N, C-alpha and C positions, 0 to 999 in steps of 0.2 A: 226389182228383176234389172237383171243385166241382160240390155237390149241389144249386145254385141253378139250375143250367144243365140238370138232367136232370129228366125227365117223369114222374110217377106211372103205372105200368104198370096197367092194367085185364086181367082174363082175355082180354076181346075184343081190347084190342090187342096182347096178347102172342103171340095169334093171326094179326093179320093182322102183326106184323113178324115174326113166323117164316114167315109164306106169302110176304112182299115177299124176305124174304132169299134163301129157297128159289128164288123166280122169279130172281133176279139170281146165281144159283149160288156165293150164299155157303152157310157154316155156322155157325150160330149154336152158340155155347156158351156157356148157361146156368149161372153160378156162383151158389149160394147161401153166402151168408156169417152168420154168427152175431156178432154187435156192434161189426161194423168200427167204425172210428176215426169216421167221420162218419154215425152211426146207433147208438149204443153204447144195449145193450140191446135191441134190437130185428134181426130178420132182415129179412135183405135177398136181393133176387135181381137180378143186371145182366146182360143179356146180353153177350156180346164176339163181335164178326165174327171170323170163322175166316183169313178173305181178308185181313184189315187187320189182325189181331191188334191191336182196340183194342176196348174198350168203346164200346156206344150210348149216346147221351144220354138212355134210358130205364132205369127200376129200380122194384119191387118191395118195399116194405115191412113185415112186417106183427110182430104177437106171437111165433106161434109158427112152427115148419118144416112143419105143415100146413099153415096159412093162407098160407104162400110157395108151396107147391107146386101150391094151388089155381089160383094165378095163371099156371103154367105152360101152355103149350099141350101138347094132348095129343099122344102118339105120341113121345116124347122117352125117350133110353134113359140109367137113370141109372149114374153112376161114382161109387164111393165115393173120400174124399177121399185124396190121396194124403201119404204119408209129409214129402214136400220142399214140400208147399202151405204159404203161410202159415196160422198158427195160426186163423186168424176162418174160412177154408175148410172149409166143410161137407160139401158133393157139388157133382157137375158134372152139367150134363142137358146131352146132344147129340141 
């Protein structure tokens, strides 16, 4: 994934991204990663479009899981990582 093309999320932006997706009838899947290849040593959250099955060009980066969770829009439901997920996935929110 080309991180130079993605935009850094703020909590307000995450709410707006979620609101706009809902307005379009899309379901976003917010995936939290621990130390992905493009951000070694960091926690990262990326929203994926359920309709298009692709990541959006925004992402949040933080040092801890608690900090990443503060970026997520309210009202989401947390799913634990699945045993078949790539090792860097920590959890997913829908």
